N, C-alpha and C positions, 0 to 999 in steps of 0.2 A: 619738805617733801622731795624736792628735786635731788638734793645732795644725798639724803638718807635712803631713798627708795629707788631712784632711777639711775643716777650717775654711778653708784656703787655696783649696779647690776650690768653695767656695760653699755648703756646708751650714752654716747658722748657727743652726738651731733650738736654743735652750738645752737643751730636754729631750733631744733626740737626742744632742747633744754630751756631756751629762752621762752618759747611759746608755752611750755608747761608751767613756767613761773608766772606768765602773764594772764593766762585764761583762768578766771575765778571759778574753780570747780564747785564751790559751795552754792553758786547760783543755779546749778543743774541738779541739786540734791533736794529732796523734799525737806520741809522745815523740821520734821521730826528727827532727821538724821544729819542736820547741818553741822552740828558740832563734830561729827566724825568725817566730814567731807574730805579731809586731807590725810586720813589714815590709809594704811597700806592694805586695802581690801575693797571688794565690790560692795555696793550698797543698793538696797531696793529702791525702785523709782515708781512702783505701782504696776498694776496689770501683770504681776508675776514676772517682771523684768528687772534688770539691774543695770547700774552704771559700773563699768569695769574699773578695777583698781588703777591708780595713776600710772604705775609701771607698765601695765599692759597697753594702755592708751599710748604712752610714749614709745614703747617698743614697736607697736604696729605702725605708728606714724613714721618712725625711723626706717623700718623695713620697706615701707612703700616708696621711699625716696622721691617725694614730690618736690617740685620747684615752683617758682613764681608763675610759670606759664602752664602749669599742670591743671587738667580737668579731672576731677576725682569723683567716683561714685562710692557712696557709703551705703551698705545694705544693713539695715537695722539701726535707724537713727536713735532710737531710745530717748535718752534725755536731751540729746543734742550736743553733748560735751565733746565727743570725738569729732563731730563736724566743726565745732568751734575751733578746736585745735588745728584741724586740717585747713580751715579757712585762713588762718594766719600765714600759711606756707604756700597755698595753691591759689591759682587764679579764680577757679570756680569749683564749688562742691555741690553735688546733687545727693541728697540724703533721703533714702526710702525707708518708710516705716509701715508695717502692715496694720498696726493698731492706731486707729484714728485719734483717740485721746492723747496718746504719747506724741504723735506727729504734731498735733495742735499745740501742745505745751512746749515742745522743742522749738517750733517755729516762733512762738511768742518770746521765749527766752532769748533766742538769737537776735530778734529785732530789738529787744530791750537793751541788749549789749552792743547795738549798732554794728552787728555783723551782717552785712548785706550781700555777701558773695556765696551764700548758701541758699539753695532752694530745697525745701522739704516737701516730699510727696508721699501719698498714701498708695501702697501697692504691694504686689508680690515680688519680693526681692529675688526670688529664684529666676524670674524673667528679666531681671535687670531693669534698665530704664533706657530703652533703645532710642528714644527721641533725642537724647543728648550725647549719644556715642559719636566717636570713639573716646575711651577714657585712657588717661595715662596710668592711672592706678585705681584699683577697686579694693575696698576693705569691707569685710563682713564681720558682724559682731554676734553671730550665732553659729552653733556647730552643726555641720552637715557631713554626711559620709562620702561625699564626692564634690568635685568642683562643677557647678552648673555650666552646661555648655553655653547658655546664653551669656553668661559673664565672660567666658573666654572669647566668644564671638565679638563682644562689645569692647574688648580690650585692644589697645593699640599694639602693634608689633613692638617688642622689647618693653612692654608695659608689665606691671606686676599686680597680682592678686594676693592679698594677705587675708587669711581666714583660718578659723579653727576647723580641723577635720576630725570627725568621730572615727576612732579606730577600735572597733569591737565594743564590748560591753564596758560602759563607764570609763572610757579612755578617750582623751582628745589630745591633739597636738596642733600647735600653731605652725602653719606652713606658709612659705612664699612660693607662688607659682609664677614663673616668668614665661612669657610668650615670645618665641623667637621670631625673626623676620619671616621665616617660612611657615609660621603658625604652629610650630611644635611646642608642646607644653613641657617645661622643666620645673620640677618640684623639689623644694628643699625644706626639711623639717627643722624647726627652731627649738621650741621648748614645749613640755606638757602644759596644758591649760585646762580651764573649766569654764565653759560658756553655757548660756541657756540654749536649748535646742532650736534649730531652724524651723520656722513654721511657714507653710504655704498659705496663701490667701488669695482672694479675688483681687482684681486690679481696677483702680479708679484713681482720679486725681482730685 
């Protein structure tokens, strides 16, 4: 998977490649799709949601540039796979999911794999998770047509947001948004992508 899908597409960070080799993706995929867990495509995880293809998970992780002291917010925890990858590289990961069944399953999987530096919460990712701010990096796994101000506000200066932006009808692009020391937003487009749409929800824990 790593050599054929990720490395050849330009993700060369040794830390990211090692983590992608180590985290068992099949543990985050429903039993009906487990044989396809390491294929180059997203897979359904229930509740009309998907687990991203391995390359996209690796690319977003690489673009976030987290280190061992980083505190990271993930919006759209889904299966918990992206959080598990980030957890191997960062000090702490806070993963928000608006669908309670997915949040519960993700939390259980992470505990089963002895990943203890991820906290999974249920809530509206559009509002971020202000209790644990500021974040060194924020990743979102659902497409929206703008960067929510709450996420920018909760990001540290010189931090990065990695998320898919909707660009008109049926078009999305993965972007990296960097926040300057003065609070200015600098945006860079990376590649076209296809994610499930961003969904607002009520907030609870």
